[in-house]
C-alpha positions as CSV (number, residue, x, y, z in Angstrom):
1,M,-16.8,-18.6,24.1
2,M,-16.0,-19.8,21.5
3,D,-13.5,-23.1,20.8
4,L,-12.0,-22.1,17.7
5,N,-9.1,-24.3,16.4
6,W,-5.7,-21.9,16.4
7,Q,-3.5,-24.5,14.8
8,V,-6.2,-24.0,12.1
9,I,-6.2,-20.2,11.7
10,F,-2.9,-20.2,11.9
11,E,-2.3,-22.9,9.4
12,I,-4.6,-21.2,7.1
13,A,-3.2,-17.6,7.6
14,V,-0.1,-18.5,7.1
15,T,-0.9,-20.6,3.6
16,L,-3.0,-16.7,3.2
17,F,0.1,-15.1,3.3
18,L,2.6,-16.7,2.1
19,I,0.0,-16.4,-1.8
20,F,-0.5,-12.7,-0.9
21,D,3.5,-12.9,-1.4
22,P,3.8,-9.4,0.0
23,L,7.7,-8.9,-0.5
24,G,7.2,-10.1,-4.1
25,N,4.3,-7.3,-4.3
26,A,6.2,-5.1,-3.0
27,A,9.9,-5.2,-5.7
28,V,6.6,-4.8,-8.5
29,C,4.8,-2.3,-6.8
30,L,6.7,0.8,-6.0
31,P,7.9,0.9,-9.7
32,M,5.1,1.6,-10.8
33,L,3.9,4.4,-7.5
34,G,7.9,6.4,-8.6
35,A,6.0,9.3,-9.6
36,F,4.2,10.0,-6.3
37,T,5.5,10.4,-3.2
38,P,5.9,8.1,0.5
39,K,3.0,9.5,1.5
40,Q,0.9,9.1,-0.9
41,Q,2.2,5.5,-2.1
42,R,1.3,5.0,1.8
43,R,-1.9,6.0,0.4
44,I,-2.5,4.2,-2.9
45,M,-1.4,1.0,-1.1
46,L,-3.7,1.3,2.2
47,R,-6.9,1.3,0.0
48,E,-5.8,-1.1,-3.1
49,V,-5.5,-3.7,0.4
50,V,-8.3,-2.7,1.0
51,I,-10.4,-2.9,-2.2
52,A,-8.3,-6.8,-2.2
53,L,-10.0,-7.5,1.3
54,G,-13.9,-6.6,0.3
55,I,-12.8,-9.2,-3.4
56,I,-12.0,-11.8,-1.1
57,L,-14.6,-11.9,1.1
58,L,-16.7,-11.2,-1.4
59,F,-15.4,-14.6,-3.1
60,M,-15.5,-16.2,1.0
61,Y,-19.1,-16.1,1.4
62,L,-20.6,-16.5,-2.4
63,G,-18.0,-18.6,-3.6
64,D,-20.1,-22.1,-2.6
65,N,-23.2,-20.5,-4.3
66,L,-21.0,-19.9,-7.3
67,L,-19.4,-23.8,-7.8
68,G,-22.9,-24.7,-6.9
69,L,-24.4,-22.7,-9.8
70,L,-21.6,-23.3,-12.3
71,N,-21.7,-27.7,-10.8
72,I,-18.5,-27.4,-9.6
73,H,-17.7,-30.2,-7.2
74,H,-15.2,-29.6,-3.8
75,S,-12.2,-31.5,-5.0
76,T,-12.3,-30.3,-8.8
77,L,-12.0,-26.7,-6.4
78,R,-8.8,-28.8,-4.6
79,I,-7.1,-29.9,-7.9
80,A,-7.6,-27.0,-9.3
81,G,-6.6,-24.9,-6.9
82,G,-3.4,-26.6,-6.0
83,I,-2.3,-26.2,-9.9
84,I,-3.2,-22.9,-10.0
85,L,-0.7,-22.5,-6.7
86,L,1.6,-25.0,-8.6
87,I,2.0,-22.3,-11.3
88,I,2.7,-19.2,-9.4
89,S,4.4,-21.2,-7.0
90,M,7.0,-22.4,-10.3
91,K,7.1,-18.8,-11.4
92,M,7.7,-17.6,-7.5
93,V,10.8,-19.7,-7.2
94,F,11.5,-19.0,-11.2
95,P,10.7,-15.9,-12.3
96,Q,10.7,-15.4,-15.7
97,G,12.6,-11.4,-16.5
98,N,12.5,-9.0,-14.0
99,G,9.1,-9.0,-13.8
100,T,9.0,-4.7,-13.7
101,P,6.5,-2.9,-14.9
102,S,6.7,0.7,-16.1
103,D,5.8,3.2,-13.9
104,L,2.3,3.5,-14.6
105,E,1.1,7.3,-15.7
106,K,-1.8,7.4,-13.6
107,D,-3.2,6.2,-10.6
108,P,-3.1,2.1,-10.5
109,F,-6.4,1.8,-8.8
110,I,-7.7,-1.3,-8.7
111,V,-5.7,-2.7,-11.5
112,P,-3.1,-4.1,-11.3
113,I,-2.1,-4.2,-7.2
114,A,-5.5,-4.6,-5.8
115,V,-6.4,-7.0,-8.6
116,P,-4.7,-9.7,-9.0
117,L,-1.6,-8.5,-7.5
118,L,-3.0,-9.0,-4.4
119,A,-6.3,-10.4,-4.4
120,G,-5.4,-12.9,-7.2
121,P,-6.5,-16.6,-9.1
122,S,-4.8,-18.6,-6.7
123,L,-5.8,-16.5,-3.1
124,L,-9.6,-16.6,-4.6
125,A,-9.3,-20.6,-5.6
126,A,-7.7,-20.8,-2.4
127,I,-10.2,-19.2,-0.3
128,M,-13.2,-20.9,-1.9
129,L,-11.9,-24.1,-1.3
130,Y,-11.5,-22.9,3.2
131,A,-14.9,-21.6,2.4
132,A,-16.4,-25.0,1.3
133,R,-14.1,-27.1,4.0
134,S,-15.2,-24.2,6.2
135,Q,-19.6,-25.7,6.1
136,E,-18.1,-29.4,8.3
137,N,-16.8,-27.0,11.0
138,P,-19.7,-25.1,12.8
139,H,-17.3,-22.5,13.6
140,G,-15.8,-22.7,10.0
141,N,-16.5,-19.4,9.0
142,I,-14.9,-17.8,12.6
143,E,-12.2,-19.2,12.1
144,L,-11.3,-18.6,8.4
145,L,-12.3,-15.1,8.6
146,T,-10.1,-14.6,11.9
147,A,-6.9,-16.5,9.1
148,I,-7.7,-14.3,6.3
149,F,-7.8,-10.3,8.8
150,L,-4.2,-11.9,10.3
151,S,-3.1,-12.5,7.0
152,W,-4.3,-9.6,5.4
153,L,-3.1,-8.0,8.3
154,V,0.3,-8.4,8.0
155,T,0.1,-8.4,4.2
156,A,-1.1,-4.5,4.6
157,M,1.6,-3.9,7.2
158,I,4.1,-5.0,4.8
159,L,2.8,-3.1,2.3
160,L,2.6,0.1,3.9
161,C,6.1,0.1,5.2
162,S,7.1,-1.7,1.9
163,S,9.3,1.8,1.0
164,S,11.7,1.4,3.6
165,L,11.8,-2.8,3.2
166,T,13.5,-2.0,0.1
167,K,16.3,0.0,1.8
168,I,16.9,-2.3,4.2
169,L,16.7,-5.7,2.2
170,G,17.3,-4.4,-1.2
171,Q,16.1,-6.0,-4.3
172,R,18.3,-9.5,-4.1
173,G,16.3,-9.2,-0.9
174,L,13.2,-8.9,-1.6
175,R,13.1,-11.6,-4.9
176,A,15.3,-14.2,-2.1
177,T,13.1,-14.2,-0.5
178,E,10.0,-14.3,-3.0
179,R,11.5,-17.4,-4.0
180,L,12.1,-19.1,-0.3
181,M,7.7,-18.1,-0.2
182,G,8.2,-19.8,-3.5
183,L,9.6,-22.8,-2.8
184,I,7.3,-23.6,0.2
185,L,4.4,-22.2,-1.2
186,I,4.8,-25.4,-3.2
187,F,4.9,-28.1,-1.1
188,M,1.4,-26.7,0.1
189,A,0.7,-26.7,-3.6
190,V,1.9,-30.8,-3.8
191,Q,-0.2,-31.1,-0.5
192,M,-4.0,-29.3,-1.7
193,L,-3.6,-31.4,-4.9
194,E,-2.8,-35.1,-2.9
195,D,-5.8,-34.0,-1.3
196,G,-7.8,-33.1,-4.1
197,I,-6.7,-36.6,-6.1
198,R,-7.7,-38.6,-2.7
199,M,-11.2,-36.5,-2.4
200,F,-12.2,-37.5,-6.4
201,V,-10.9,-41.2,-5.5
202,E,-13.2,-41.7,-2.8
203,T,-16.4,-40.0,-4.2
204,F,-16.4,-43.5,-6.1
């Protein structure tokens, strides 16, 4: 039986869940699907979260090769990922306008729900970072996969139940939750920046 580090899995899963930002994305996605019935909305949401998962797994397995091809160091990825997370989290805490697009006349296939709302640049950067770090651990890939599926599963459940959550929390409740998640994400972004800078200094 594999000896998995569940503390690491939990930490990664929580970080990815915060980046997924399902409550904030629910407030953005629901107006897009206003022309569809609740059953159709759930079907579209399920399809988009599955597509997002496929893109995430693609970046997990090809991310390290991509870094080598572009000659990008892991420290650079950590610093860049931290900057991206910081920008995203600041927008979550201090949103500009209501951030709600108009209803789409057509089925929003892949764009904008799967990409960039779910599998956005901040999440893909984090996945590539964790994939690079997992090479140092013999069970790193399994732990990362487990964390991805846990965070994705909770995100998918929230998005599939987003119609009910909106009725319970209301738009203000969703926005308040999004800002709280953004605040926590700011702390994690700064930590990622610190780790990247420390790694960069240690290479000299």
